[in-house]
N, C-alpha and C positions, 0 to 999 in steps of 0.2 A: 267584899269577898271574902270567903276563908281563903289563908295564904297559905297554906299546910296540906291543903288539899289536892296538889297538883296532878294526879290521875284522875278524879274525877272529877278536875275543876275540864280538864278533856275533856273526859265522855260532855261534859251540859254542854260546853262550848260549839261541839260539835254537831250540839241536838238544838243548839238556839235558846237552852233552858237557862234559867239565874237557879247560880247553885245553893243548896239550903245548910238547914242544922241538921236534917235528917231523911230518909224518906223510905218510901214502903217498901213491899220485898216486890209489889208488881210496878211502883215508877225507877227500882236499881233496877229490874229487868227488859224494862224499857230500856233510861237509859243508857244499858250496857250488852242487850241484845244478849244475854245470857236468861231461858228460860224457866223461866218460878220454881222447875221443878228442882231442876238447878241449881238456883240460887235456895232454895230452904233443902239440900241435899247436906249443901256447905255449911248451911242452917244447924243440922243436925250433926255433923259430923267436927261444929264448932271452929270452923275453918272465916264462917260469917255470923259475928256476934248482933245479935238483935237486943230490943228490950220490951216491951207493950207496956205503954202510956195507966199509968193510975185514970182507974178505974174504968178499963179497956178489960174486954173480955178475948177481943177480939181483933185482928190489926196492928199487931208486928211494927217495928220501926225500925231502922235502921243508920245511927248516927252517922254525919259527914266522916268523921275521922273513921271509921270501923269500915268503912264502901270505899274506903280510896284506900286502906292498908289493903282489905281486902280484893279487890284493882287489880294492883302490882303485886300481886303474892299470886294472883289468878293466870294473871296473864304471863306473868315472869314463870308459869308451869307450864302454859299449854307450848312459852315458844322455843321453839326447839335454835339445838346451838351445836356451833362448829368442830367438829374431832378436837381436842384442844382447850375449850375452850370451859371458865366455871359457866355456871348457871346463878 
């Protein structure tokens, strides 16, 4: 198991999945419950980095480390904070 990806690991554990080195956008959508279109919006805005495997013209992938960083930022930005607290 990859040890530094604790946020992604929590989603994988909840889904009963084994963590992998990378995910398709659709797989990340299934794991997190975030709509594919929302993920592509974040990809277009540069908030979620992806790569295209060599020789492919379709099937962008997200490294586990990138997915973990995106999850942490995405949920931090969606979590309301009490008055006086910092995000």
